[in-house]
C-alpha positions in Angstrom: 113.3 186.5 101.5 114.3 183.0 102.5 117.9 182.7 103.9 119.9 179.7 104.8 123.5 178.6 105.0 124.6 175.5 103.2 126.5 173.1 105.5 130.0 172.1 104.5 130.0 169.3 102.0 126.4 169.8 101.0 124.9 171.2 97.8 121.6 172.7 96.5 120.0 171.1 93.5 117.5 172.5 90.9 115.4 170.7 88.3 112.3 171.4 86.2 110.1 170.3 83.3 109.7 166.6 83.7 106.2 166.6 82.1 105.4 163.2 83.7 102.3 161.7 82.0 103.2 162.8 78.5 103.1 161.7 75.8 102.0 158.3 77.0 102.4 156.0 80.0 105.4 154.0 78.6 107.6 157.0 77.8 106.6 158.8 80.9 107.4 155.8 83.1 110.9 155.7 81.6 111.5 159.4 82.4 110.0 159.0 85.9 112.4 156.1 86.8 115.3 158.2 85.6 114.2 161.2 87.6 113.8 159.0 90.7 117.3 157.7 90.1 118.5 161.3 90.1 116.7 162.0 93.3 118.4 159.0 94.9 121.7 160.4 93.8 121.3 164.0 95.0 119.8 163.1 98.3 123.2 161.9 99.5 124.6 165.4 99.7 121.6 167.7 99.2 121.1 170.6 101.6 117.9 171.4 99.6 116.1 170.6 96.3 114.2 173.1 94.2 111.7 171.8 91.7 110.8 174.6 89.3 107.5 173.4 87.9 105.9 171.2 85.2 106.8 168.1 87.1 103.6 166.8 85.6 102.2 167.4 82.1 98.8 167.9 83.8 97.8 168.2 87.4 94.6 169.3 89.0 93.5 168.7 92.6 89.9 168.0 93.3 88.9 168.1 97.0 89.1 164.4 97.4 90.9 163.2 94.2 94.3 163.7 92.6 95.4 162.4 89.2 96.4 158.7 89.0 100.0 157.7 88.7 103.5 159.1 89.7 103.7 156.7 92.7 107.5 156.3 92.5 108.0 160.1 92.4 105.7 160.8 95.4 107.3 158.0 97.4 110.8 159.2 96.8 109.9 162.9 97.6 108.3 161.7 100.8 111.4 159.7 101.7 113.6 162.8 101.1 111.5 165.2 103.1 111.0 162.6 105.9 114.8 162.5 106.1 114.8 166.2 106.8 116.0 167.5 103.4 113.8 170.5 102.4 112.2 170.4 99.0 110.6 173.5 97.4 108.2 173.5 94.6 107.3 176.3 92.1 104.2 175.6 90.1 104.5 175.7 86.3 101.9 176.3 83.6 101.1 172.6 83.4 100.6 172.1 87.2 99.4 175.4 88.5 96.3 173.9 90.0 98.0 172.8 93.2 95.9 173.3 96.3 97.5 171.7 99.4 98.4 168.1 98.5 102.1 168.6 98.3 102.1 170.6 101.6 99.9 168.1 103.5 101.1 164.8 102.1 104.8 165.5 101.2 105.7 168.4 103.5 106.8 170.4 100.4 106.1 174.2 100.3 104.5 175.3 97.0 105.0 178.7 95.5 102.7 180.2 92.9 105.1 183.1 92.0 108.8 183.6 91.9 110.7 184.0 95.2 114.0 185.3 96.3 116.3 182.9 98.3 119.7 183.9 99.8 121.9 180.8 99.8 125.4 181.4 101.4 125.1 185.1 100.8 124.2 184.7 97.1 120.9 186.1 96.0 118.8 183.7 93.8 115.7 184.8 92.0 113.8 181.6 91.4 110.6 180.7 89.5 109.2 178.6 86.7 109.3 181.5 84.3 105.9 181.3 82.5 104.2 184.6 81.9 107.3 186.8 82.8 108.9 189.4 80.6 107.7 191.1 77.5 106.9 187.9 75.5 104.7 184.9 76.2 101.6 186.9 75.4 99.5 184.0 74.2 100.1 182.1 77.4 99.5 185.2 79.6 96.0 185.4 78.1 95.4 181.7 78.6 96.7 181.8 82.2 94.0 184.4 83.1 91.5 181.8 82.1 93.3 178.9 83.9 93.5 180.9 87.2 90.0 182.3 87.1 88.1 181.0 90.1 84.9 180.6 88.1 86.7 178.5 85.4 88.3 176.3 88.1 85.0 175.9 89.8 83.3 174.8 86.6 86.1 172.4 85.7 85.9 170.9 89.2 82.3 169.8 88.5 83.5 167.6 85.6 83.9 163.9 86.6 87.7 163.4 87.0 87.7 160.6 84.4 86.4 163.1 81.8 88.1 166.3 83.1 91.6 164.8 83.4 91.4 163.0 80.0 90.3 166.1 78.3 92.9 168.3 80.0 95.7 165.8 79.2 94.7 165.8 75.5 94.7 169.6 75.4 98.0 169.8 77.3 99.9 167.4 75.0 98.5 168.8 71.7 98.3 172.6 72.3 101.6 174.2 71.4 100.6 177.4 73.2 100.7 175.6 76.5 103.6 173.3 75.8 105.8 175.9 74.3 107.1 173.3 71.8 106.9 175.8 69.0 109.9 177.7 70.0 112.3 175.3 71.8 115.4 176.8 70.2 117.6 179.6 71.3 116.1 182.9 70.2 119.3 185.0 70.7 119.9 186.9 74.0 118.0 190.0 72.8 114.9 187.9 72.0 114.9 185.6 75.0 112.1 187.2 77.1 113.2 185.7 80.4 116.7 187.2 79.9 115.1 190.5 79.2 112.9 190.1 82.3 116.1 189.4 84.4 117.8 192.4 83.1 114.9 194.6 84.1 114.9 193.1 87.6 118.5 194.0 87.9 117.6 197.7 87.5 115.9 197.6 90.9 118.3 195.4 92.8 121.2 193.0 92.6 120.8 189.2 92.1 123.6 186.8 91.7 121.5 184.1 89.9 118.3 184.0 88.0 117.1 180.4 87.8 114.1 179.4 85.7 112.5 176.5 83.9 109.8 176.6 81.3 111.9 177.2 78.2 113.1 173.5 77.9 116.5 174.7 77.0 119.7 174.5 79.2 121.1 178.0 79.1 123.8 179.8 81.1 124.0 183.5 80.1 126.2 186.1 82.0 124.3 189.3 82.8 127.3 191.4 83.7 130.3 190.5 85.8 128.4 189.2 88.9 125.0 187.9 87.7 124.1 184.8 85.7 120.9 183.7 84.1 120.3 179.9 84.1 117.6 178.0 82.4 117.4 174.4 83.6 116.4 172.7 80.4 114.1 169.6 80.7 113.9 165.9 81.3 112.5 165.1 77.9 115.5 166.0 75.6 118.3 166.9 78.0 118.0 165.5 81.5 119.8 168.6 82.8 119.8 170.1 86.3 121.7 172.8 88.2 123.8 172.4 91.3 125.1 175.1 93.7 128.1 174.1 95.8 127.9 177.2 98.0 129.9 179.4 95.6 129.3 178.3 92.0 126.1 177.4 90.2 126.6 175.0 87.2 124.5 173.1 84.8 125.0 169.3 84.7 123.6 166.4 82.7 122.3 163.3 84.5 123.3 159.9 83.1 121.5 157.0 84.6 123.5 154.5 86.6 124.2 151.2 84.8 121.0 149.1 84.7 118.7 152.1 85.1 116.4 153.5 82.3 
């Protein structure tokens, strides 16, 4: 478990599901500029920043090649970590093929599974959220293929121009991957991440469960001392969470005047 105290006057920020690269360069660039403006805002008082996956709509690291684009985002993240502000990344179902680039180039730890962080004596269970709980069965089957070493080895042998183009088309158009078929509130009893959180509480206490993946901003109390939070996305909502050392709240980012 990772533990740290938040200095006075500082905050911890959480965001997820930017899906940069989709559905086309023009729309993606507008979202990217808005996200970079958000990073500029939060770096002023951030004790840490957590990015909970699907920053990209598709990401695959070859040994000597990474997908083209996202220069503004990479530059801003490098600026933030160079300033000593820690950034933590949890891979999502669209960018689970990370293999060292963020760690080596941006000094950002990358997690491939949920982790527990203790921030100011509050226990956070943090992850992207894909493949957890009793639902998401279709994706669970697909994820076994995506994470299979043989399948990854075969894909790596495709020329990047062909492999990336093919994967981007599949990512944008396949509802099983994107989850766009169920981007509406299912009701607490049918929200499988809520059910997963409740099961985790049976084995230990957590103050906050923080996930992405669902593309819906949600705050659901799980008893008197625990809250489930889903971060929403940067496609429809531009929502994020902020922890001030005591309270975790969902906020909506509005671009400064003159920004996208």
